[in-house]
C-alpha positions as CSV (number, residue, x, y, z in Angstrom):
1,M,-27.7,35.1,-1.6
2,K,-29.3,36.3,1.5
3,V,-28.7,34.5,4.8
4,L,-31.8,34.8,7.0
5,E,-30.7,32.5,9.8
6,K,-27.6,30.6,10.8
7,D,-27.8,28.3,13.8
8,L,-24.8,25.9,13.4
9,K,-25.3,24.5,16.9
10,H,-28.5,22.9,15.5
11,G,-27.2,22.6,12.0
12,R,-29.8,25.0,10.5
13,I,-29.2,27.7,7.9
14,T,-32.0,29.6,6.1
15,L,-31.1,31.1,2.7
16,V,-32.8,33.1,0.0
17,P,-31.4,32.7,-3.6
18,E,-31.2,36.2,-5.2
19,L,-29.2,35.4,-8.4
20,L,-29.1,32.5,-10.9
21,D,-25.6,31.8,-9.5
22,D,-27.1,31.1,-6.1
23,F,-28.8,28.0,-7.5
24,W,-25.4,26.6,-8.3
25,V,-24.3,27.1,-4.7
26,L,-27.5,25.5,-3.3
27,Y,-27.2,22.7,-5.8
28,N,-23.8,22.0,-4.4
29,V,-24.6,22.4,-0.7
30,I,-27.9,20.5,-0.4
31,Q,-27.1,16.7,-0.2
32,R,-28.9,13.4,0.2
33,G,-29.9,12.9,3.8
34,D,-30.2,16.6,4.7
35,I,-33.5,18.0,5.8
36,A,-34.9,20.9,3.8
37,Y,-37.9,23.1,4.6
38,A,-39.7,25.5,2.3
39,K,-43.1,26.8,1.4
40,T,-44.9,24.6,-1.0
41,T,-48.4,23.6,-2.2
42,R,-49.9,20.2,-1.8
43,D,-53.2,18.5,-2.7
44,V,-55.3,17.7,0.4
45,R,-58.4,15.6,0.2
46,S,-61.2,16.5,2.6
47,G,-64.2,14.4,3.6
48,E,-64.3,11.1,5.6
49,R,-62.7,8.1,4.1
50,Y,-66.0,6.3,3.7
51,E,-67.9,9.1,2.2
52,R,-67.7,9.8,-1.5
53,P,-64.2,11.5,-1.6
54,E,-64.3,15.2,-2.4
55,K,-62.1,16.6,-5.0
56,G,-58.7,17.5,-3.5
57,R,-57.7,21.2,-3.0
58,R,-54.3,22.6,-3.1
59,I,-53.1,24.4,0.1
60,L,-50.0,26.4,0.8
61,L,-47.9,25.2,3.7
62,V,-44.4,24.6,4.9
63,L,-43.1,21.1,4.6
64,G,-39.9,19.4,5.8
65,L,-38.3,16.7,3.5
66,R,-35.5,14.3,4.0
67,V,-33.6,15.0,0.8
68,E,-33.2,12.2,-1.7
69,K,-32.2,14.1,-4.8
70,V,-31.6,17.7,-5.9
71,T,-32.0,18.7,-9.5
72,W,-31.4,22.1,-11.0
73,D,-34.1,22.9,-13.5
74,R,-32.2,25.4,-15.6
75,S,-34.9,26.0,-18.2
76,L,-37.2,27.4,-15.5
77,N,-34.4,28.8,-13.3
78,R,-35.4,26.9,-10.2
79,L,-34.0,24.1,-7.9
80,R,-36.1,21.0,-7.3
81,I,-35.6,19.2,-4.0
82,H,-37.1,15.7,-4.1
83,G,-37.5,13.7,-0.8
84,I,-39.7,12.1,1.8
85,V,-41.9,14.3,3.9
86,C,-40.6,14.1,7.5
87,D,-42.3,17.1,9.0
88,A,-45.8,18.3,8.1
89,P,-49.1,19.3,9.8
90,E,-50.7,16.1,11.1
91,D,-54.1,16.6,9.6
92,I,-52.9,16.5,6.0
93,G,-51.6,12.9,6.1
94,A,-48.4,13.7,4.2
95,L,-45.8,12.1,6.5
96,G,-43.7,9.5,4.7
97,S,-44.9,10.4,1.2
98,H,-42.8,11.7,-1.6
99,H,-42.8,15.5,-2.4
100,T,-40.8,18.0,-4.4
101,L,-40.0,21.5,-3.2
102,N,-39.6,24.1,-6.0
103,I,-37.1,26.8,-5.0
104,T,-37.3,29.8,-7.2
105,L,-35.5,33.2,-6.9
106,N,-36.4,35.0,-3.6
107,T,-37.9,31.8,-2.1
108,P,-36.5,31.1,1.4
109,V,-35.2,27.5,2.1
110,T,-34.0,26.1,5.4
111,I,-31.3,23.4,5.3
112,I,-30.5,21.2,8.3
113,K,-27.4,19.0,8.3
114,E,-25.8,16.7,10.8
115,R,-22.6,18.6,10.1
116,W,-21.7,21.5,7.8
117,L,-18.4,21.3,6.1
118,D,-16.1,24.3,5.9
119,Y,-16.2,24.5,2.1
120,Q,-20.0,24.5,2.1
121,L,-20.0,27.4,4.6
122,E,-17.4,29.2,2.6
123,Q,-19.5,28.9,-0.6
124,I,-22.5,30.4,1.2
125,E,-20.3,33.1,2.7
126,R,-18.9,34.0,-0.7
127,A,-22.4,34.0,-2.3
128,S,-23.8,36.2,0.4
129,S,-21.0,38.8,0.5
130,K,-20.8,39.3,-3.3
131,G,-24.5,40.0,-3.7
132,A,-25.8,41.5,-6.9
133,A,-24.2,44.4,-8.7
134,P,-24.5,47.3,-6.3
135,L,-27.6,49.4,-6.8
136,I,-27.8,53.0,-5.5
137,I,-31.3,53.9,-4.3
138,M,-32.2,57.5,-3.6
139,A,-35.3,58.6,-1.8
140,I,-36.1,62.3,-2.3
141,D,-39.1,64.4,-1.3
142,D,-40.1,67.7,0.4
143,E,-38.6,66.5,3.7
144,G,-35.1,65.8,2.4
145,Y,-33.2,63.0,0.8
146,C,-31.5,59.7,1.7
147,I,-29.1,57.7,-0.4
148,A,-28.3,54.0,0.2
149,A,-26.2,51.4,-1.6
150,L,-27.8,48.0,-2.0
151,R,-25.5,44.9,-2.2
152,G,-27.9,42.0,-2.0
153,F,-27.7,42.0,1.8
154,G,-29.6,45.1,2.8
155,P,-29.2,48.9,2.4
156,D,-26.1,50.7,3.5
157,I,-27.0,54.3,4.1
158,I,-24.4,56.6,2.5
159,A,-25.9,60.1,2.9
160,E,-28.9,61.8,4.5
161,E,-30.2,65.4,4.7
162,S,-33.4,66.8,6.1
163,I,-34.9,70.1,5.1
164,S,-38.0,72.1,6.2
165,L,-39.8,73.8,3.4
166,P,-42.0,76.9,3.9
167,G,-45.6,76.7,2.8
168,K,-46.8,77.2,-0.7
169,H,-47.4,80.9,-0.2
170,M,-43.7,81.6,0.1
171,E,-42.9,80.2,-3.3
172,Q,-39.6,82.0,-3.9
173,E,-38.1,80.9,-0.6
174,R,-39.5,77.4,-1.2
175,N,-37.8,77.2,-4.7
176,R,-34.5,78.5,-3.3
177,I,-34.4,75.8,-0.5
178,L,-35.4,73.1,-3.0
179,N,-32.6,74.2,-5.4
180,E,-30.1,74.1,-2.6
181,M,-31.2,70.6,-1.6
182,F,-31.0,69.5,-5.3
183,K,-27.4,70.7,-5.5
184,S,-26.4,69.0,-2.2
185,A,-28.3,65.8,-3.3
186,S,-26.6,65.7,-6.7
187,R,-23.2,66.1,-5.0
188,S,-23.9,63.2,-2.6
189,L,-25.2,61.1,-5.5
190,K,-22.0,61.8,-7.5
191,D,-19.9,60.7,-4.5
192,A,-22.0,57.6,-4.0
193,V,-21.7,56.5,-7.7
194,E,-17.9,57.2,-7.7
195,S,-17.3,55.1,-4.5
196,V,-19.8,52.3,-5.0
197,G,-20.5,52.1,-8.8
198,G,-23.7,50.7,-10.0
199,S,-27.0,52.1,-11.4
200,I,-29.4,54.4,-9.7
201,V,-33.1,54.0,-8.7
202,L,-34.9,57.2,-7.7
203,I,-37.9,56.8,-5.3
204,G,-40.0,59.3,-3.4
205,L,-43.3,60.6,-2.2
206,G,-45.0,63.1,-4.5
207,F,-43.5,65.2,-7.3
208,I,-40.2,66.3,-5.9
209,K,-38.4,63.3,-7.4
210,N,-39.6,64.3,-10.9
211,Y,-38.3,67.8,-10.4
212,F,-35.0,66.4,-9.2
213,L,-34.8,64.1,-12.3
214,E,-35.2,67.2,-14.4
215,F,-32.5,69.0,-12.4
216,L,-30.1,66.1,-13.1
217,R,-31.0,66.0,-16.8
218,E,-30.1,69.7,-17.2
219,N,-27.1,69.8,-14.9
220,M,-25.6,66.3,-14.7
221,P,-26.6,64.5,-17.9
222,D,-24.1,61.6,-17.3
223,F,-25.7,60.8,-14.0
224,Y,-29.2,61.2,-15.4
225,G,-28.2,58.4,-17.8
226,K,-27.4,56.1,-14.9
227,I,-31.0,56.2,-13.6
228,I,-32.7,53.0,-14.5
229,D,-36.0,53.3,-12.7
230,V,-38.2,55.9,-10.9
231,K,-40.8,54.7,-8.5
232,S,-43.3,56.2,-6.0
233,V,-43.4,55.2,-2.3
234,N,-45.6,56.2,0.6
235,S,-42.8,57.0,3.1
236,S,-40.0,59.5,3.3
237,G,-36.2,59.0,3.5
238,K,-34.8,55.8,5.0
239,A,-38.3,54.4,5.6
240,G,-39.1,54.8,1.9
241,I,-36.0,52.8,1.0
242,Y,-37.1,50.0,3.3
243,E,-40.6,50.1,1.9
244,A,-39.2,49.8,-1.7
245,L,-37.1,46.8,-0.6
246,R,-40.1,45.1,1.0
247,S,-42.6,45.8,-1.7
248,G,-40.6,44.2,-4.6
249,I,-40.6,47.3,-6.8
250,L,-36.9,47.0,-7.2
251,A,-37.0,43.6,-8.9
252,K,-36.7,45.1,-12.4
253,A,-33.8,47.3,-11.3
254,F,-31.9,44.4,-9.8
255,K,-32.4,42.5,-13.1
256,H,-31.2,45.5,-15.1
257,A,-28.2,46.0,-12.8
258,R,-27.3,42.3,-13.2
259,T,-27.5,42.6,-17.0
260,I,-25.1,45.6,-16.9
261,E,-22.7,43.6,-14.7
262,E,-22.8,40.6,-17.1
263,T,-22.3,42.8,-20.1
264,I,-19.1,44.4,-18.6
265,V,-17.5,41.0,-17.9
266,V,-18.4,39.6,-21.3
267,E,-17.0,42.7,-23.0
268,E,-13.8,42.2,-21.0
269,V,-13.5,38.7,-22.5
270,L,-13.9,40.0,-26.0
271,K,-11.5,42.9,-25.4
272,R,-8.8,40.5,-24.2
273,L,-9.4,38.1,-27.1
274,G,-8.9,41.1,-29.4
275,M,-5.6,42.0,-27.7
276,G,-4.3,38.4,-28.1
277,R,-2.3,38.5,-24.8
278,G,-3.2,34.9,-23.9
279,D,-4.9,36.0,-20.6
280,V,-8.3,34.7,-21.7
281,A,-9.6,31.3,-22.7
282,Y,-12.8,30.2,-24.4
283,G,-14.4,26.9,-25.5
284,L,-14.8,23.9,-23.1
285,S,-11.4,22.2,-23.7
286,E,-9.4,25.3,-23.5
287,V,-11.1,26.6,-20.4
288,E,-10.7,23.2,-18.8
289,K,-7.0,23.3,-19.5
290,A,-6.7,26.7,-17.9
291,A,-8.7,25.6,-14.9
292,S,-6.5,22.6,-14.3
293,L,-3.5,24.9,-14.2
294,G,-5.3,27.1,-11.6
295,A,-5.3,30.0,-14.0
296,V,-9.0,30.9,-13.9
297,Q,-10.0,34.0,-12.1
298,E,-13.5,34.3,-13.4
299,L,-15.4,31.5,-15.2
300,L,-18.3,32.5,-17.4
301,V,-20.9,29.9,-18.4
302,T,-24.2,30.6,-20.2
303,D,-27.3,29.3,-18.4
304,E,-28.2,27.6,-21.7
305,L,-25.1,25.5,-21.8
306,L,-25.7,24.3,-18.3
307,R,-29.3,23.6,-19.2
308,E,-29.2,22.0,-22.6
309,S,-25.9,20.1,-22.9
310,D,-25.7,16.4,-22.6
311,D,-25.1,14.8,-19.2
312,E,-21.4,14.3,-19.9
313,T,-20.8,18.0,-20.8
314,I,-22.8,19.1,-17.7
315,K,-20.7,16.8,-15.6
316,S,-17.5,18.3,-17.1
317,L,-18.8,21.8,-16.5
318,E,-19.7,21.1,-12.9
319,N,-16.4,19.5,-12.1
320,M,-14.6,22.5,-13.7
321,M,-16.8,24.9,-11.7
322,R,-15.9,23.0,-8.5
323,D,-12.3,23.1,-9.4
324,V,-12.3,26.9,-10.1
325,E,-14.2,27.6,-6.8
326,A,-11.7,25.4,-4.9
327,R,-8.9,27.7,-6.1
328,G,-10.6,30.9,-5.2
329,G,-12.0,31.7,-8.7
330,R,-15.4,33.3,-9.3
331,I,-18.2,31.7,-11.2
332,R,-20.7,33.7,-13.2
333,I,-23.8,32.1,-14.8
334,I,-24.7,34.4,-17.8
335,S,-28.2,34.6,-19.1
336,V,-28.6,34.2,-22.9
337,E,-31.6,36.4,-22.8
338,H,-29.6,39.5,-23.4
339,E,-26.9,40.5,-25.9
340,A,-23.9,39.8,-23.7
341,G,-25.1,36.2,-23.2
342,A,-25.6,35.8,-26.9
343,K,-22.0,37.0,-27.5
344,L,-20.7,34.5,-25.0
345,K,-22.8,31.8,-26.7
346,S,-21.2,32.6,-30.1
347,I,-17.8,31.7,-28.7
348,G,-19.0,28.4,-27.2
349,G,-20.9,29.4,-24.2
350,V,-17.9,29.1,-21.8
351,A,-15.0,31.5,-21.3
352,A,-12.6,32.5,-18.5
353,L,-10.6,35.6,-17.5
354,L,-7.2,34.3,-16.5
355,R,-4.9,35.3,-13.7
356,F,-1.9,34.9,-15.9
357,P,-1.3,34.4,-19.7
358,L,-0.9,30.8,-20.9
359,G,1.7,31.4,-23.6
360,D,1.1,30.9,-27.3
361,R,-1.9,28.8,-28.3
362,H,-3.1,27.7,-31.7
363,H,-6.7,27.3,-32.5
């Protein structure tokens, strides 16, 4: 979750959901009586009232609603905020009417409350600091390289180096300098991966990034294997990294990085199950029991279970999620669209990594 604005004096916070889990936080935080603002579309009828009314047209605008109900549409991975329009441009005649804001991933939403409670602020704080799985982004071209770690809340520059290449006519010298830069860049990349973890996206202007990719393939095959995407940008160095962030070319990489993160945690569940040490639980009743004892460190729930269960099961899941959060545990919503989610589904769609073993249990 990205926090774009926080003005507690006026009760306003603007947030951008970046992961499926962020919908869970928003769903918990936005309550009846709050005011919510977001971009939306609405039918507007033009033409005078007494003329033959023209067909309405849909326009894009920002509306403010007084919230009546929030639903989490898990099939389409979006949050729906229903309410009465309390702030809108005068000429569209929307004030006082019903409207629904659809909040999808990467859509900013502003929430205004009379008073924010500590636990609500803590949930936002936790969601914004954990971010996505870290992603390492490297910009490289004939002016040098720049490496940054991305953790859902902007780039953290780890290493930078500038070079000046001689012209094309001094080919030997040019190749020597490039080779030196490639060596230095690969060392910095190795340090970054070892300290931050995560997958790598390579970006750059021109062909140098492709030569560097080849260099990695020959000299550091294990790092070559961590590169999940290669993209072209129009700017060098740090500016190229900011351009990549703004332009949305990293969306695929973020999704991929998230899949890797989810796979690691599901594999950990299966590994612990195989060891039989009792420090893992699966299935709703067993995980509920572990949660009531404060034993849950990480709770894993498939998005499908939250989407397609009956109301009673969803209520149980939500209560359990609140309970786990209240005791400092972490919640992960796992997508069933990839293999790890399918494995979690096969053991009931809900599992937990425990802080301590819960003795002998019989299934």
